[in-house]
N, C-alpha and C positions, 0 to 999 in steps of 0.2 A: 612437502615437506623436503626439508633439504638430508642429502644423504649421507653414511657417517664420512663418506670420504671427503666431503665439504664441511664438514663439521671438525674434522681434524684439521683441513686446509689450514682455517684461521687460528688454530690453536699454533700449529706450525709457523705462521704466518706472524704471530704476535713474536716467538719466539726466535725469526727471524730479524725481525723489529731489535728484538732485544740485542742481538748479536752485532747488528749496525751501528747502535748506539753506544754497544760496547766498546769497537774499534776505534771509535772518533775518538772517547774518552781517552782509550787507554795512551792511542798514537797521539795525540795532544798533550797527554798530562806528560809521557816519556821524552818525546823529542824535540819539544818547543825551548827555545832561549826562556831566559828571565823577563827580557824586555818583551817579547811576542807573547808571554803570559800575562801580561798588563791590559791587554786589548779587550774590548768589550765581548769578542768574538769566543776567545778563550772560556771565556765566564760564560756565556750562552753554550758550551761545548760541555762543559762540566756540570751544567745545570742540567743538559738533556742526561749528563751522566749519572745523577740521582736514578732511570726510571729499569736499566738493565736487570737490577738486580731486585727488587720488588717484581718486576715480569718473569723472571726468572720462578721465583719463589711460588709467588701467585696462579703460576701456570704448570707446577709441579701438582700444587693442591686439586688443580681442574684434574687434572691427568688421573689421580689418585681416587678421585671421583667417579671417573669413566671408569678405568679398571673394575672398580667395586661395585659400581652397578653392572657391571659386564657380567662377572663372576655370578651376583646375588642371582641376576636374571637365570643361570643355566644351574641354579640352585645347588651352588657350592657354599660348605657349610664357613658361619663365621670365622670360627678361627682358624681355617684353611685361607680364607681370603686376607685375614688381617698378617699371619705367617706372610704370604706371598707380598705384601707391601711392606713390611716390616724388615723381611729379609732383602726386598731392594732397597730401603733406605741404610738398611746395613753396608749393601755394596756403596750406595755414590757415598758414603760417608768414608769407607775405606779407601776409595777414590782420592777423596780428599784429603787424607793423610799420605798416599801415596804421592798427590802431586805436592805436596807443601817438601817431601823428601827429595823428591825430583829439585825442584826450585834450591831447596837447601845443597843438594851435592854440586850444581849446575852453579851457584852462587859462593862455592868456598874458594878463598879462605875469608870472606868478607860477610858471609852470610852467619847470625848469632845463631848458634844451635836452639835458643827459644822460638824460632821462626817454624821448627818442625810442630809445634804444636801452636799457633796463630789458627783461630777461628776464621775460616775465610766462607767464600760463598755455599764450596762444595760440601763444606763440613756441618752448615746448618741447613741446606736442601736433604740431606740423610737422616739429622736428627729429627727435622721437620717431617718426613716422610714415616719415620719409626712412631712420632707422638701420632700421627695420622691416625697409622695402620692400628694403633692403639683406640684413639677414640671410635674408629666402626668397629671394633669390636667390644667395646663398652657399650652401646648403644643396645645389644642385646639382639633379639629376634621379633619376627613379624610379619606382616602382609608387604611386599615389596614397597606399597603407598606409605604403610606407616613406618617402616624402616628407614627409605627415605627422608621423610618428615624428620622422624627423629636426630637422622644422622645431620640434615642439616640445622635445625636448632641446635644439638652439641655443637658443630663448628664456627658458627656465628659467636655461642657463648665462651666457646674456647679463646674466638679472636678478639674478643671484651676482656675476657679474663687477663690475656698477656698481652692488650694494651695498656690498661687500667695499672697494672700490675707494674709494669718498665720503669713509671719514675721514680718509683720507689725504691726497686731491687739497684737503680741505679746509682743511689741515694743513702736516706736513712734506714734500708733495709738491705744493706749489700750483705752476701753470705763472706765477711770478710775470711771467717775460721776457715773457710776451702782454698786450699792451694790454688795457686794463680792461674793453673792450668785447668781445672774445673769451675773457678769462679767464671772466668773467660768466657765459657758457654753461656753463663748465666746475664752478664752484663757488658762482657767482651773489654774487660780490664788487663788482658795479657801481664805485663811485667814490670806495668804503671801503677802509680799509684792511685789512679783512677776513671772509668772507663773510656775509653776512647772511641771515638763516633765513625772511626774508618774500619771495623771490625764487624764482624755479622753476628752477635749473641742472637740465642735464644729469644731472648725480650728485647726488641720488640718486634723481629725479624719472623717470626713464626707467625704471627698475627698473619701475614700476609699467603702464608700458606694455609690455615684454616679458613681465610674468608675463600682463597679458591677453592676450597674442598667443599664449601656452603654454596656457590655457585655452582660448581659444577653439579650436585645432586639438583640444584634449582633446573639445570638444564634438562633434566629427564620427567619433572611434574609433568600433568599431565597438558598442563596450559602452554608450559615449554614445547611439548611436541607436536600440539594442535597447532599453533601460533609463533611458529619461530620467527616471522619476522616483526610482528608486534611486540615478541619476548624481547628482542634484542633494541627494539625501541625504547620497551620499557626498562632495560638494562643501562642503556645511554642515562633516561632520565633519573635514575636513582643514581648514577656515577656523577650527574649535575646537582642533584639534590644531595648528596654527600660529601662534595666538593664546596657547595655553598654553604651549609650549613655547620662545616667543618672552619670558615671564614668568619662567619658571623660569629662563632662562638669565641674565637678569637680576640676578634673585633671587639665586641662587648665584655672583654675580661672576664668568659668563664672559665676561669683554671682551675684545675681541677688537686694541685699540690700547691705548697709552698716553694718546690723549687719547679719553677717553667721551663722547662727548654723547649720550645714550640720545632726548631728544627730538626732534633733529634731523639727524643722520648716521649714529646707530647701524645694524647690519645688524639687532640685537634688536628696534628698533623699526619698523624697515620689515617685517619678516616680522611685528610683531603687526598692523600694518596691512593686510597682505596676507590676511593671516586675516579680518579682520573684513569686507575687500572679498567676500573668498569663501562668507561668512555671509550678507552681505545678497546676493547674488545667487543665492545659495539660498532664500531666503525669499522674494525677489521672482518667481521663480520658481512658489513655494508660492500666491502673491497671487496672480499671475495668472490660473493653473489652476486653483485652486480659490478663491479667497479675489473681495472682491465687484467684483474690475478684471472677471469676468465681467456683471455686472450691467448693463451699457454704456458711456456716456462717460465717459471716465478722464483726469480733470485732469493727475497726474504722466507718463501714457504723452503725452498731447495737447504737454505742456511738452517730452516729452524730444525730441521729432521735429524740432523747432524749438530746440536747446539753444542753438545759437549765436548766432542772431537775438534770443535774448531775454536772455543775454548779454552783448552788445554793447550792447542798450539799455537792461538798467536800470540799467546803470552809469552814466551822466550824469544820471539822475533820480534817483539816492540819493548820488553823490559830487561828479557836477559842479555847473556853473551853474543847472542845470535843475532841481538836487534840489526836491522835493514839499516838504520840511519845514526848518527851520531846523535847518543842523548843528552837532553841540554842544550842542544845547539844550531836547533834549524831554527828559520823564519817559516811565516804559515805557507808557503807556496811548495817550499819541500816537504814540511810534514803532511800535507795535504796527498801531495803525489806519493808519500810512502803508505798513508792511508789508504787510497785508491788501490797500489801495490798488496795492499794486504788483504782487502777488501776481495780482489779477483783470486788472490793465491788459495785464499779459505773456503771460496765460491768452488775454485776449480776441485781442490781437497774434499769437500762436502760432494761434488758429483760423484768424483771417485770414489768415494768410500759407500754411496749408495748403488753406483754400475756393483763394484765387488760384491756389496751385499746380495744385490738382485742373483747376481750370478753363480754365487755361493747358494742359493737357497732353490735356482732352477732345478 
């Protein structure tokens, strides 16, 4: 059986992968010139940029399940478990607001005040954790196996509800009666006349967290614990099946609503992305169990341990006033060199943070 440390290793590795994909997306988006942005390479880099946010949110769900199972095994009451998860969600949400405040101050006088209330990744991470804490409390009590099964099914049901409600909440069921700052958490409308695809509202983004929560509880089932290698093969197969089913439904014209936006609100596309996440999870486990991850120091695993820190810091050196390259004026060679510099700097920062934390705990 794989040790708990190795289980955490593949989760950290996936977070590190999300960080690297995030770095390349942000660097090329910020620094490339208009001509360079017309290339196929830029298009592929932006396609890779569709993975970091789902990965971070999905892994937040897995982590909540791991924490919940650990506390349940210690006999902690469900109210206290929910309180701990919800408080952590409030903390992350608060960090999201603080991050927006920092970006607003550093962007003066160009930043509009409305950016303070923009729904970003940290905001939805915090909100998703609050919702997951409430869901884990709502499943009630029972034996460990019964609680796990109820929690898993509840998480799947919650993900399905979010996915199926998203198209309507972006169109015919829009809660227009709410102030824009509140409606934005539902559909990402912000200050515009329609929902924006570049924001991170609860619908659909919280669905990834609930899928991660379900997967996290599944990892504690008897089968997953006894047959870990086969379990992750099964997870990979499930990912392929989900991806294939999503493509088939789209190709066969199975459209759930009159307004069908495959790339942004469709349950079909969300299912496809969840399939990709499951495939990545399976491959990450295999890499950490049998691949070069066993050789020693892993840059991706290291970045994953401090993903929040490197997310926070790199933004200012890529998009902000401290950008290390001129924005919108670079060729691919210069932008790639800048990307390498950002990667090495964030890796160094991550190592320093880990060593400082270990020294403080010693």
